[in-house]
Chimera marker file (.cmm) of the C-alpha trace (Angstrom):
<marker_set name="trace">
<marker id="1" x="66.735" y="56.599" z="-74.684" r="1" g="1" b="0" radius="0.5"/>
<marker id="2" x="63.776" y="55.256" z="-73.893" r="1" g="1" b="0" radius="0.5"/>
<marker id="3" x="63.200" y="53.705" z="-70.571" r="1" g="1" b="0" radius="0.5"/>
<marker id="4" x="61.262" y="50.714" z="-70.278" r="1" g="1" b="0" radius="0.5"/>
<marker id="5" x="59.209" y="50.571" z="-66.515" r="1" g="1" b="0" radius="0.5"/>
<marker id="6" x="60.861" y="46.974" z="-64.837" r="1" g="1" b="0" radius="0.5"/>
<marker id="7" x="61.681" y="46.408" z="-61.060" r="1" g="1" b="0" radius="0.5"/>
<marker id="8" x="65.803" y="47.429" z="-60.159" r="1" g="1" b="0" radius="0.5"/>
<marker id="9" x="67.211" y="44.346" z="-59.678" r="1" g="1" b="0" radius="0.5"/>
<marker id="10" x="69.747" y="45.663" z="-57.052" r="1" g="1" b="0" radius="0.5"/>
<marker id="11" x="66.045" y="45.617" z="-55.710" r="1" g="1" b="0" radius="0.5"/>
<marker id="12" x="65.282" y="42.753" z="-56.178" r="1" g="1" b="0" radius="0.5"/>
<marker id="13" x="67.843" y="41.163" z="-55.124" r="1" g="1" b="0" radius="0.5"/>
<marker id="14" x="68.002" y="43.019" z="-51.426" r="1" g="1" b="0" radius="0.5"/>
<marker id="15" x="64.645" y="41.874" z="-51.191" r="1" g="1" b="0" radius="0.5"/>
<marker id="16" x="65.589" y="38.481" z="-51.324" r="1" g="1" b="0" radius="0.5"/>
<marker id="17" x="67.900" y="39.015" z="-48.211" r="1" g="1" b="0" radius="0.5"/>
<marker id="18" x="65.755" y="40.457" z="-46.769" r="1" g="1" b="0" radius="0.5"/>
<marker id="19" x="63.606" y="37.099" z="-47.019" r="1" g="1" b="0" radius="0.5"/>
<marker id="20" x="66.583" y="35.005" z="-47.288" r="1" g="1" b="0" radius="0.5"/>
<marker id="21" x="66.157" y="34.190" z="-42.736" r="1" g="1" b="0" radius="0.5"/>
<marker id="22" x="62.884" y="33.812" z="-42.353" r="1" g="1" b="0" radius="0.5"/>
<marker id="23" x="62.923" y="30.720" z="-44.599" r="1" g="1" b="0" radius="0.5"/>
<marker id="24" x="65.082" y="28.311" z="-42.019" r="1" g="1" b="0" radius="0.5"/>
<marker id="25" x="61.610" y="28.458" z="-39.865" r="1" g="1" b="0" radius="0.5"/>
<marker id="26" x="60.267" y="26.876" z="-42.004" r="1" g="1" b="0" radius="0.5"/>
<marker id="27" x="58.526" y="24.259" z="-41.489" r="1" g="1" b="0" radius="0.5"/>
<marker id="28" x="56.348" y="26.076" z="-39.054" r="1" g="1" b="0" radius="0.5"/>
<marker id="29" x="54.321" y="24.512" z="-36.071" r="1" g="1" b="0" radius="0.5"/>
<marker id="30" x="51.643" y="27.021" z="-35.256" r="1" g="1" b="0" radius="0.5"/>
<marker id="31" x="51.187" y="25.613" z="-32.112" r="1" g="1" b="0" radius="0.5"/>
<marker id="32" x="54.898" y="25.032" z="-31.074" r="1" g="1" b="0" radius="0.5"/>
<marker id="33" x="55.621" y="21.558" z="-30.526" r="1" g="1" b="0" radius="0.5"/>
<marker id="34" x="58.940" y="21.566" z="-31.457" r="1" g="1" b="0" radius="0.5"/>
<marker id="35" x="59.895" y="24.169" z="-29.672" r="1" g="1" b="0" radius="0.5"/>
<marker id="36" x="58.061" y="22.457" z="-26.493" r="1" g="1" b="0" radius="0.5"/>
<marker id="37" x="60.003" y="18.850" z="-26.595" r="1" g="1" b="0" radius="0.5"/>
<marker id="38" x="63.427" y="21.235" z="-26.712" r="1" g="1" b="0" radius="0.5"/>
<marker id="39" x="63.105" y="23.343" z="-24.081" r="1" g="1" b="0" radius="0.5"/>
<marker id="40" x="61.086" y="21.188" z="-21.151" r="1" g="1" b="0" radius="0.5"/>
<marker id="41" x="63.257" y="17.716" z="-22.945" r="1" g="1" b="0" radius="0.5"/>
<marker id="42" x="60.858" y="16.018" z="-23.072" r="1" g="1" b="0" radius="0.5"/>
<marker id="43" x="58.251" y="14.867" z="-25.177" r="1" g="1" b="0" radius="0.5"/>
<marker id="44" x="55.074" y="13.109" z="-24.376" r="1" g="1" b="0" radius="0.5"/>
<marker id="45" x="54.574" y="9.518" z="-26.199" r="1" g="1" b="0" radius="0.5"/>
<marker id="46" x="50.887" y="7.601" z="-26.388" r="1" g="1" b="0" radius="0.5"/>
<marker id="47" x="51.503" y="4.449" z="-26.697" r="1" g="1" b="0" radius="0.5"/>
<marker id="48" x="47.957" y="2.743" z="-28.444" r="1" g="1" b="0" radius="0.5"/>
<marker id="49" x="47.274" y="-1.089" z="-25.705" r="1" g="1" b="0" radius="0.5"/>
<marker id="50" x="48.302" y="-4.429" z="-27.387" r="1" g="1" b="0" radius="0.5"/>
<marker id="51" x="50.511" y="-2.483" z="-30.494" r="1" g="1" b="0" radius="0.5"/>
<marker id="52" x="53.088" y="-5.310" z="-31.007" r="1" g="1" b="0" radius="0.5"/>
<marker id="53" x="56.335" y="-4.563" z="-32.495" r="1" g="1" b="0" radius="0.5"/>
<marker id="54" x="58.018" y="-2.784" z="-29.326" r="1" g="1" b="0" radius="0.5"/>
<marker id="55" x="61.765" y="-3.203" z="-30.321" r="1" g="1" b="0" radius="0.5"/>
<marker id="56" x="60.491" y="-0.998" z="-33.030" r="1" g="1" b="0" radius="0.5"/>
<marker id="57" x="58.674" y="1.049" z="-31.872" r="1" g="1" b="0" radius="0.5"/>
<marker id="58" x="61.422" y="1.535" z="-28.922" r="1" g="1" b="0" radius="0.5"/>
<marker id="59" x="63.740" y="2.109" z="-32.082" r="1" g="1" b="0" radius="0.5"/>
<marker id="60" x="61.951" y="4.955" z="-33.112" r="1" g="1" b="0" radius="0.5"/>
<marker id="61" x="61.180" y="6.503" z="-29.868" r="1" g="1" b="0" radius="0.5"/>
<marker id="62" x="64.648" y="6.376" z="-29.714" r="1" g="1" b="0" radius="0.5"/>
<marker id="63" x="65.572" y="8.112" z="-32.804" r="1" g="1" b="0" radius="0.5"/>
<marker id="64" x="63.105" y="10.916" z="-32.387" r="1" g="1" b="0" radius="0.5"/>
<marker id="65" x="64.739" y="11.385" z="-28.643" r="1" g="1" b="0" radius="0.5"/>
<marker id="66" x="68.343" y="11.389" z="-30.489" r="1" g="1" b="0" radius="0.5"/>
<marker id="67" x="66.674" y="13.679" z="-33.305" r="1" g="1" b="0" radius="0.5"/>
<marker id="68" x="65.362" y="16.345" z="-30.847" r="1" g="1" b="0" radius="0.5"/>
<marker id="69" x="67.538" y="15.584" z="-27.256" r="1" g="1" b="0" radius="0.5"/>
<marker id="70" x="64.527" y="15.241" z="-25.177" r="1" g="1" b="0" radius="0.5"/>
<marker id="71" x="63.088" y="11.986" z="-24.065" r="1" g="1" b="0" radius="0.5"/>
<marker id="72" x="59.673" y="10.261" z="-24.370" r="1" g="1" b="0" radius="0.5"/>
<marker id="73" x="57.805" y="9.965" z="-21.388" r="1" g="1" b="0" radius="0.5"/>
<marker id="74" x="55.008" y="6.749" z="-22.239" r="1" g="1" b="0" radius="0.5"/>
<marker id="75" x="51.708" y="6.762" z="-21.565" r="1" g="1" b="0" radius="0.5"/>
<marker id="76" x="49.450" y="3.741" z="-22.585" r="1" g="1" b="0" radius="0.5"/>
<marker id="77" x="45.798" y="4.301" z="-23.471" r="1" g="1" b="0" radius="0.5"/>
<marker id="78" x="43.120" y="3.025" z="-25.705" r="1" g="1" b="0" radius="0.5"/>
<marker id="79" x="43.285" y="4.103" z="-29.661" r="1" g="1" b="0" radius="0.5"/>
<marker id="80" x="40.307" y="7.072" z="-29.677" r="1" g="1" b="0" radius="0.5"/>
<marker id="81" x="40.893" y="8.135" z="-26.047" r="1" g="1" b="0" radius="0.5"/>
<marker id="82" x="45.049" y="8.330" z="-27.728" r="1" g="1" b="0" radius="0.5"/>
<marker id="83" x="44.313" y="9.953" z="-30.883" r="1" g="1" b="0" radius="0.5"/>
<marker id="84" x="42.161" y="12.962" z="-29.575" r="1" g="1" b="0" radius="0.5"/>
<marker id="85" x="44.679" y="13.953" z="-26.904" r="1" g="1" b="0" radius="0.5"/>
<marker id="86" x="46.918" y="14.451" z="-29.739" r="1" g="1" b="0" radius="0.5"/>
<marker id="87" x="44.126" y="16.162" z="-31.916" r="1" g="1" b="0" radius="0.5"/>
<marker id="88" x="44.602" y="18.228" z="-29.490" r="1" g="1" b="0" radius="0.5"/>
<marker id="89" x="47.659" y="18.798" z="-28.761" r="1" g="1" b="0" radius="0.5"/>
<marker id="90" x="47.662" y="16.693" z="-24.761" r="1" g="1" b="0" radius="0.5"/>
<marker id="91" x="50.219" y="14.358" z="-26.266" r="1" g="1" b="0" radius="0.5"/>
<marker id="92" x="53.003" y="15.171" z="-28.482" r="1" g="1" b="0" radius="0.5"/>
<marker id="93" x="53.017" y="11.640" z="-30.996" r="1" g="1" b="0" radius="0.5"/>
<marker id="94" x="50.990" y="8.231" z="-30.617" r="1" g="1" b="0" radius="0.5"/>
<marker id="95" x="52.318" y="5.438" z="-31.730" r="1" g="1" b="0" radius="0.5"/>
<marker id="96" x="50.112" y="2.341" z="-32.534" r="1" g="1" b="0" radius="0.5"/>
<marker id="97" x="48.513" y="0.217" z="-35.166" r="1" g="1" b="0" radius="0.5"/>
<marker id="98" x="46.084" y="0.970" z="-37.812" r="1" g="1" b="0" radius="0.5"/>
<marker id="99" x="44.166" y="1.011" z="-40.426" r="1" g="1" b="0" radius="0.5"/>
<marker id="100" x="45.372" y="2.759" z="-43.785" r="1" g="1" b="0" radius="0.5"/>
<marker id="101" x="42.221" y="4.446" z="-43.617" r="1" g="1" b="0" radius="0.5"/>
<marker id="102" x="42.272" y="4.647" z="-40.299" r="1" g="1" b="0" radius="0.5"/>
<marker id="103" x="38.690" y="7.895" z="-39.525" r="1" g="1" b="0" radius="0.5"/>
<marker id="104" x="41.456" y="9.325" z="-38.426" r="1" g="1" b="0" radius="0.5"/>
<marker id="105" x="43.352" y="10.013" z="-41.614" r="1" g="1" b="0" radius="0.5"/>
<marker id="106" x="41.622" y="14.095" z="-41.846" r="1" g="1" b="0" radius="0.5"/>
<marker id="107" x="41.995" y="15.036" z="-37.860" r="1" g="1" b="0" radius="0.5"/>
<marker id="108" x="45.871" y="13.993" z="-37.078" r="1" g="1" b="0" radius="0.5"/>
<marker id="109" x="48.705" y="13.230" z="-39.604" r="1" g="1" b="0" radius="0.5"/>
<marker id="110" x="50.109" y="9.737" z="-39.531" r="1" g="1" b="0" radius="0.5"/>
<marker id="111" x="53.540" y="9.202" z="-41.009" r="1" g="1" b="0" radius="0.5"/>
<marker id="112" x="54.932" y="6.641" z="-42.562" r="1" g="1" b="0" radius="0.5"/>
<marker id="113" x="54.289" y="3.484" z="-41.754" r="1" g="1" b="0" radius="0.5"/>
<marker id="114" x="57.141" y="1.080" z="-39.989" r="1" g="1" b="0" radius="0.5"/>
<marker id="115" x="55.807" y="-2.219" z="-40.487" r="1" g="1" b="0" radius="0.5"/>
<marker id="116" x="52.445" y="-3.581" z="-42.506" r="1" g="1" b="0" radius="0.5"/>
<marker id="117" x="50.726" y="-6.312" z="-41.296" r="1" g="1" b="0" radius="0.5"/>
<marker id="118" x="47.030" y="-8.726" z="-42.713" r="1" g="1" b="0" radius="0.5"/>
<marker id="119" x="45.168" y="-7.870" z="-46.013" r="1" g="1" b="0" radius="0.5"/>
<marker id="120" x="47.101" y="-6.531" z="-48.973" r="1" g="1" b="0" radius="0.5"/>
<marker id="121" x="43.513" y="-4.847" z="-49.371" r="1" g="1" b="0" radius="0.5"/>
<marker id="122" x="43.441" y="-3.885" z="-46.449" r="1" g="1" b="0" radius="0.5"/>
<marker id="123" x="47.168" y="-3.629" z="-44.300" r="1" g="1" b="0" radius="0.5"/>
<marker id="124" x="47.024" y="-3.148" z="-40.368" r="1" g="1" b="0" radius="0.5"/>
<marker id="125" x="49.952" y="-0.194" z="-40.052" r="1" g="1" b="0" radius="0.5"/>
<marker id="126" x="52.381" y="0.386" z="-37.035" r="1" g="1" b="0" radius="0.5"/>
<marker id="127" x="52.979" y="4.033" z="-37.400" r="1" g="1" b="0" radius="0.5"/>
<marker id="128" x="52.685" y="6.922" z="-35.458" r="1" g="1" b="0" radius="0.5"/>
<marker id="129" x="49.981" y="10.168" z="-35.388" r="1" g="1" b="0" radius="0.5"/>
<marker id="130" x="50.936" y="13.880" z="-34.905" r="1" g="1" b="0" radius="0.5"/>
<marker id="131" x="48.997" y="17.059" z="-34.824" r="1" g="1" b="0" radius="0.5"/>
<marker id="132" x="47.600" y="18.504" z="-37.723" r="1" g="1" b="0" radius="0.5"/>
<marker id="133" x="49.132" y="22.075" z="-38.833" r="1" g="1" b="0" radius="0.5"/>
<marker id="134" x="52.874" y="21.179" z="-36.310" r="1" g="1" b="0" radius="0.5"/>
<marker id="135" x="54.848" y="20.246" z="-39.841" r="1" g="1" b="0" radius="0.5"/>
<marker id="136" x="57.992" y="20.869" z="-38.007" r="1" g="1" b="0" radius="0.5"/>
<marker id="137" x="57.391" y="18.428" z="-35.283" r="1" g="1" b="0" radius="0.5"/>
<marker id="138" x="55.985" y="16.293" z="-38.637" r="1" g="1" b="0" radius="0.5"/>
<marker id="139" x="58.902" y="16.447" z="-40.567" r="1" g="1" b="0" radius="0.5"/>
<marker id="140" x="60.802" y="15.644" z="-38.052" r="1" g="1" b="0" radius="0.5"/>
<marker id="141" x="58.336" y="12.167" z="-36.888" r="1" g="1" b="0" radius="0.5"/>
<marker id="142" x="58.165" y="11.554" z="-40.874" r="1" g="1" b="0" radius="0.5"/>
<marker id="143" x="62.485" y="11.428" z="-40.976" r="1" g="1" b="0" radius="0.5"/>
<marker id="144" x="62.754" y="9.205" z="-37.554" r="1" g="1" b="0" radius="0.5"/>
<marker id="145" x="60.625" y="7.131" z="-39.382" r="1" g="1" b="0" radius="0.5"/>
<marker id="146" x="62.265" y="6.476" z="-42.519" r="1" g="1" b="0" radius="0.5"/>
<marker id="147" x="65.920" y="5.884" z="-40.828" r="1" g="1" b="0" radius="0.5"/>
<marker id="148" x="64.589" y="2.955" z="-38.674" r="1" g="1" b="0" radius="0.5"/>
<marker id="149" x="62.230" y="1.103" z="-41.471" r="1" g="1" b="0" radius="0.5"/>
<marker id="150" x="63.070" y="0.052" z="-44.632" r="1" g="1" b="0" radius="0.5"/>
<marker id="151" x="59.627" y="-0.180" z="-45.004" r="1" g="1" b="0" radius="0.5"/>
<marker id="152" x="58.977" y="3.696" z="-44.179" r="1" g="1" b="0" radius="0.5"/>
<marker id="153" x="62.105" y="4.439" z="-46.800" r="1" g="1" b="0" radius="0.5"/>
<marker id="154" x="59.949" y="3.679" z="-49.195" r="1" g="1" b="0" radius="0.5"/>
<marker id="155" x="57.123" y="5.662" z="-48.686" r="1" g="1" b="0" radius="0.5"/>
<link id1="1" id2="2" r="1" g="1" b="0" radius="0.2"/>
<link id1="2" id2="3" r="1" g="1" b="0" radius="0.2"/>
<link id1="3" id2="4" r="1" g="1" b="0" radius="0.2"/>
<link id1="4" id2="5" r="1" g="1" b="0" radius="0.2"/>
<link id1="5" id2="6" r="1" g="1" b="0" radius="0.2"/>
<link id1="6" id2="7" r="1" g="1" b="0" radius="0.2"/>
<link id1="7" id2="8" r="1" g="1" b="0" radius="0.2"/>
<link id1="8" id2="9" r="1" g="1" b="0" radius="0.2"/>
<link id1="9" id2="10" r="1" g="1" b="0" radius="0.2"/>
<link id1="10" id2="11" r="1" g="1" b="0" radius="0.2"/>
<link id1="11" id2="12" r="1" g="1" b="0" radius="0.2"/>
<link id1="12" id2="13" r="1" g="1" b="0" radius="0.2"/>
<link id1="13" id2="14" r="1" g="1" b="0" radius="0.2"/>
<link id1="14" id2="15" r="1" g="1" b="0" radius="0.2"/>
<link id1="15" id2="16" r="1" g="1" b="0" radius="0.2"/>
<link id1="16" id2="17" r="1" g="1" b="0" radius="0.2"/>
<link id1="17" id2="18" r="1" g="1" b="0" radius="0.2"/>
<link id1="18" id2="19" r="1" g="1" b="0" radius="0.2"/>
<link id1="19" id2="20" r="1" g="1" b="0" radius="0.2"/>
<link id1="20" id2="21" r="1" g="1" b="0" radius="0.2"/>
<link id1="21" id2="22" r="1" g="1" b="0" radius="0.2"/>
<link id1="22" id2="23" r="1" g="1" b="0" radius="0.2"/>
<link id1="23" id2="24" r="1" g="1" b="0" radius="0.2"/>
<link id1="24" id2="25" r="1" g="1" b="0" radius="0.2"/>
<link id1="25" id2="26" r="1" g="1" b="0" radius="0.2"/>
<link id1="26" id2="27" r="1" g="1" b="0" radius="0.2"/>
<link id1="27" id2="28" r="1" g="1" b="0" radius="0.2"/>
<link id1="28" id2="29" r="1" g="1" b="0" radius="0.2"/>
<link id1="29" id2="30" r="1" g="1" b="0" radius="0.2"/>
<link id1="30" id2="31" r="1" g="1" b="0" radius="0.2"/>
<link id1="31" id2="32" r="1" g="1" b="0" radius="0.2"/>
<link id1="32" id2="33" r="1" g="1" b="0" radius="0.2"/>
<link id1="33" id2="34" r="1" g="1" b="0" radius="0.2"/>
<link id1="34" id2="35" r="1" g="1" b="0" radius="0.2"/>
<link id1="35" id2="36" r="1" g="1" b="0" radius="0.2"/>
<link id1="36" id2="37" r="1" g="1" b="0" radius="0.2"/>
<link id1="37" id2="38" r="1" g="1" b="0" radius="0.2"/>
<link id1="38" id2="39" r="1" g="1" b="0" radius="0.2"/>
<link id1="39" id2="40" r="1" g="1" b="0" radius="0.2"/>
<link id1="40" id2="41" r="1" g="1" b="0" radius="0.2"/>
<link id1="41" id2="42" r="1" g="1" b="0" radius="0.2"/>
<link id1="42" id2="43" r="1" g="1" b="0" radius="0.2"/>
<link id1="43" id2="44" r="1" g="1" b="0" radius="0.2"/>
<link id1="44" id2="45" r="1" g="1" b="0" radius="0.2"/>
<link id1="45" id2="46" r="1" g="1" b="0" radius="0.2"/>
<link id1="46" id2="47" r="1" g="1" b="0" radius="0.2"/>
<link id1="47" id2="48" r="1" g="1" b="0" radius="0.2"/>
<link id1="48" id2="49" r="1" g="1" b="0" radius="0.2"/>
<link id1="49" id2="50" r="1" g="1" b="0" radius="0.2"/>
<link id1="50" id2="51" r="1" g="1" b="0" radius="0.2"/>
<link id1="51" id2="52" r="1" g="1" b="0" radius="0.2"/>
<link id1="52" id2="53" r="1" g="1" b="0" radius="0.2"/>
<link id1="53" id2="54" r="1" g="1" b="0" radius="0.2"/>
<link id1="54" id2="55" r="1" g="1" b="0" radius="0.2"/>
<link id1="55" id2="56" r="1" g="1" b="0" radius="0.2"/>
<link id1="56" id2="57" r="1" g="1" b="0" radius="0.2"/>
<link id1="57" id2="58" r="1" g="1" b="0" radius="0.2"/>
<link id1="58" id2="59" r="1" g="1" b="0" radius="0.2"/>
<link id1="59" id2="60" r="1" g="1" b="0" radius="0.2"/>
<link id1="60" id2="61" r="1" g="1" b="0" radius="0.2"/>
<link id1="61" id2="62" r="1" g="1" b="0" radius="0.2"/>
<link id1="62" id2="63" r="1" g="1" b="0" radius="0.2"/>
<link id1="63" id2="64" r="1" g="1" b="0" radius="0.2"/>
<link id1="64" id2="65" r="1" g="1" b="0" radius="0.2"/>
<link id1="65" id2="66" r="1" g="1" b="0" radius="0.2"/>
<link id1="66" id2="67" r="1" g="1" b="0" radius="0.2"/>
<link id1="67" id2="68" r="1" g="1" b="0" radius="0.2"/>
<link id1="68" id2="69" r="1" g="1" b="0" radius="0.2"/>
<link id1="69" id2="70" r="1" g="1" b="0" radius="0.2"/>
<link id1="70" id2="71" r="1" g="1" b="0" radius="0.2"/>
<link id1="71" id2="72" r="1" g="1" b="0" radius="0.2"/>
<link id1="72" id2="73" r="1" g="1" b="0" radius="0.2"/>
<link id1="73" id2="74" r="1" g="1" b="0" radius="0.2"/>
<link id1="74" id2="75" r="1" g="1" b="0" radius="0.2"/>
<link id1="75" id2="76" r="1" g="1" b="0" radius="0.2"/>
<link id1="76" id2="77" r="1" g="1" b="0" radius="0.2"/>
<link id1="77" id2="78" r="1" g="1" b="0" radius="0.2"/>
<link id1="78" id2="79" r="1" g="1" b="0" radius="0.2"/>
<link id1="79" id2="80" r="1" g="1" b="0" radius="0.2"/>
<link id1="80" id2="81" r="1" g="1" b="0" radius="0.2"/>
<link id1="81" id2="82" r="1" g="1" b="0" radius="0.2"/>
<link id1="82" id2="83" r="1" g="1" b="0" radius="0.2"/>
<link id1="83" id2="84" r="1" g="1" b="0" radius="0.2"/>
<link id1="84" id2="85" r="1" g="1" b="0" radius="0.2"/>
<link id1="85" id2="86" r="1" g="1" b="0" radius="0.2"/>
<link id1="86" id2="87" r="1" g="1" b="0" radius="0.2"/>
<link id1="87" id2="88" r="1" g="1" b="0" radius="0.2"/>
<link id1="88" id2="89" r="1" g="1" b="0" radius="0.2"/>
<link id1="89" id2="90" r="1" g="1" b="0" radius="0.2"/>
<link id1="90" id2="91" r="1" g="1" b="0" radius="0.2"/>
<link id1="91" id2="92" r="1" g="1" b="0" radius="0.2"/>
<link id1="92" id2="93" r="1" g="1" b="0" radius="0.2"/>
<link id1="93" id2="94" r="1" g="1" b="0" radius="0.2"/>
<link id1="94" id2="95" r="1" g="1" b="0" radius="0.2"/>
<link id1="95" id2="96" r="1" g="1" b="0" radius="0.2"/>
<link id1="96" id2="97" r="1" g="1" b="0" radius="0.2"/>
<link id1="97" id2="98" r="1" g="1" b="0" radius="0.2"/>
<link id1="98" id2="99" r="1" g="1" b="0" radius="0.2"/>
<link id1="99" id2="100" r="1" g="1" b="0" radius="0.2"/>
<link id1="100" id2="101" r="1" g="1" b="0" radius="0.2"/>
<link id1="101" id2="102" r="1" g="1" b="0" radius="0.2"/>
<link id1="102" id2="103" r="1" g="1" b="0" radius="0.2"/>
<link id1="103" id2="104" r="1" g="1" b="0" radius="0.2"/>
<link id1="104" id2="105" r="1" g="1" b="0" radius="0.2"/>
<link id1="105" id2="106" r="1" g="1" b="0" radius="0.2"/>
<link id1="106" id2="107" r="1" g="1" b="0" radius="0.2"/>
<link id1="107" id2="108" r="1" g="1" b="0" radius="0.2"/>
<link id1="108" id2="109" r="1" g="1" b="0" radius="0.2"/>
<link id1="109" id2="110" r="1" g="1" b="0" radius="0.2"/>
<link id1="110" id2="111" r="1" g="1" b="0" radius="0.2"/>
<link id1="111" id2="112" r="1" g="1" b="0" radius="0.2"/>
<link id1="112" id2="113" r="1" g="1" b="0" radius="0.2"/>
<link id1="113" id2="114" r="1" g="1" b="0" radius="0.2"/>
<link id1="114" id2="115" r="1" g="1" b="0" radius="0.2"/>
<link id1="115" id2="116" r="1" g="1" b="0" radius="0.2"/>
<link id1="116" id2="117" r="1" g="1" b="0" radius="0.2"/>
<link id1="117" id2="118" r="1" g="1" b="0" radius="0.2"/>
<link id1="118" id2="119" r="1" g="1" b="0" radius="0.2"/>
<link id1="119" id2="120" r="1" g="1" b="0" radius="0.2"/>
<link id1="120" id2="121" r="1" g="1" b="0" radius="0.2"/>
<link id1="121" id2="122" r="1" g="1" b="0" radius="0.2"/>
<link id1="122" id2="123" r="1" g="1" b="0" radius="0.2"/>
<link id1="123" id2="124" r="1" g="1" b="0" radius="0.2"/>
<link id1="124" id2="125" r="1" g="1" b="0" radius="0.2"/>
<link id1="125" id2="126" r="1" g="1" b="0" radius="0.2"/>
<link id1="126" id2="127" r="1" g="1" b="0" radius="0.2"/>
<link id1="127" id2="128" r="1" g="1" b="0" radius="0.2"/>
<link id1="128" id2="129" r="1" g="1" b="0" radius="0.2"/>
<link id1="129" id2="130" r="1" g="1" b="0" radius="0.2"/>
<link id1="130" id2="131" r="1" g="1" b="0" radius="0.2"/>
<link id1="131" id2="132" r="1" g="1" b="0" radius="0.2"/>
<link id1="132" id2="133" r="1" g="1" b="0" radius="0.2"/>
<link id1="133" id2="134" r="1" g="1" b="0" radius="0.2"/>
<link id1="134" id2="135" r="1" g="1" b="0" radius="0.2"/>
<link id1="135" id2="136" r="1" g="1" b="0" radius="0.2"/>
<link id1="136" id2="137" r="1" g="1" b="0" radius="0.2"/>
<link id1="137" id2="138" r="1" g="1" b="0" radius="0.2"/>
<link id1="138" id2="139" r="1" g="1" b="0" radius="0.2"/>
<link id1="139" id2="140" r="1" g="1" b="0" radius="0.2"/>
<link id1="140" id2="141" r="1" g="1" b="0" radius="0.2"/>
<link id1="141" id2="142" r="1" g="1" b="0" radius="0.2"/>
<link id1="142" id2="143" r="1" g="1" b="0" radius="0.2"/>
<link id1="143" id2="144" r="1" g="1" b="0" radius="0.2"/>
<link id1="144" id2="145" r="1" g="1" b="0" radius="0.2"/>
<link id1="145" id2="146" r="1" g="1" b="0" radius="0.2"/>
<link id1="146" id2="147" r="1" g="1" b="0" radius="0.2"/>
<link id1="147" id2="148" r="1" g="1" b="0" radius="0.2"/>
<link id1="148" id2="149" r="1" g="1" b="0" radius="0.2"/>
<link id1="149" id2="150" r="1" g="1" b="0" radius="0.2"/>
<link id1="150" id2="151" r="1" g="1" b="0" radius="0.2"/>
<link id1="151" id2="152" r="1" g="1" b="0" radius="0.2"/>
<link id1="152" id2="153" r="1" g="1" b="0" radius="0.2"/>
<link id1="153" id2="154" r="1" g="1" b="0" radius="0.2"/>
<link id1="154" id2="155" r="1" g="1" b="0" radius="0.2"/>
</marker_set>
């Protein structure tokens, strides 16, 4: 009888079993944003000065707080300064009204819009911005956004 070369099924099962626990940690935050928030029981939010829809912002912050068991610490400021802060990891989240084609879309991760206003061709969107690459944190904020807004659920 001639044996064909190949992988032994037992080795495949063993390999899969050993790799399975690693999947629990996905998605990951290379800069540990989620872990820091859980540890400190606080997340820092930059609120763009002049942002309307206070009720929607409060609902989003409440949903994120519920999911993280942490409380928000809100600071207000100018758009550029706050987005630089979240991009550099000095803020965990920025909430404001941004154009759909914001020049910041390559520097930060924008969540789905909670609400849109203005022209359909160039809407102003109320949404959250997070630090690029912090995928566990981004996923949490996106899910919270969809939980509080019908508009975000459709994105």
